[in-house]
C-alpha positions, 0 to 999 in steps of 0.5 A: 822163282821162275816158272822153267824149272831148267832155269831156276835149277841154274839159278841156285848154287851151293856155296861150295861151287866157287870154290871148285871152280875159282881155287884151281882159276887163282892157284894157275894164275899165281903158277904164271906169275911166279913160273911163266912170268918169273915176278920176284917175291916182293912184287907178287906180294904187292901186286896181290894186296893192290888186288885184294884191295881193289876187291873191296873197293869193287864189291863196295862199288857192285853193292851199292851202285849195282845191286841197290840201283832201283829201276822205274820199268817194271822189266829192269825192276824185275832183273834187279829183283832176280840179281839182289832184291830176291836176297832181301826177301829171302835172305836165309835161302841157303842156295841164293848167297853165293853168285851162280858160276855163269854169271862169275865167270864171265864177269871174272874174264871181263875183270880179267881182260881189265887187268891185263890190258892196264897193268900187262899179262905178267902183274895181271897174274897176281893181281887177278888172283888176289882179286878171285881170292878176294871175291871167295872171301866175300861169297863164303863170308857171306854165306858164314854169316847168314848161316852160321853163329859166327863170332870173334872180331873179325867174323864177328863183326862181320856178321853183326855188320851185314845183319844190320845192313839187313834189319837195320837200314839196307841202304848203309854197310855196303861192305862184305868182307869189309866197311873200309869203303863204308867208311871212306865214302860216309855209308857206315852203319850206325848202331842202335841203342842196346835193346833195338839191336838185340831184338835185331839180331834175335831177328836175324837169328 
């Protein structure tokens, strides 16, 4: 994707890398919430649930309005393609399915600073832990639905939803870890007739 082998190397990442980076960070923030800030269990649970919900909204907004924003300038188009267009052109590339740490870590730091400013340090700790947990679920789910024939009521549905985003209508179905906000904001994918849907699944596989 890049002429420089050095830059190319850092533009690709194995799916497990976010786990090694962010699981310790999630545990650190939970430790801070319970031990350093002495929050009660009820507060931690409520803030954790709120953080997960806020992640699903963030995921939707980023995917719809940032990743699917199409600039008019050539340099803007190049940046857009680098961040997300390449994934739609090569959806099965196993090293371009999770976010590279050079992007995810600065974004995580900025979100934490925002949460700390709005919620205060004690409440920001479990909220951030949940937000990053949601991000990890998104990243790993995104990899799984592209590379494994996952089935079941939850992951099978998410896989079908995301495949239809790629091969049916890329301007709908922006939620990867949850279709919640597509339903709220009117961008859900519609099922095609059985024959067309079967052909679509075969193409995805």
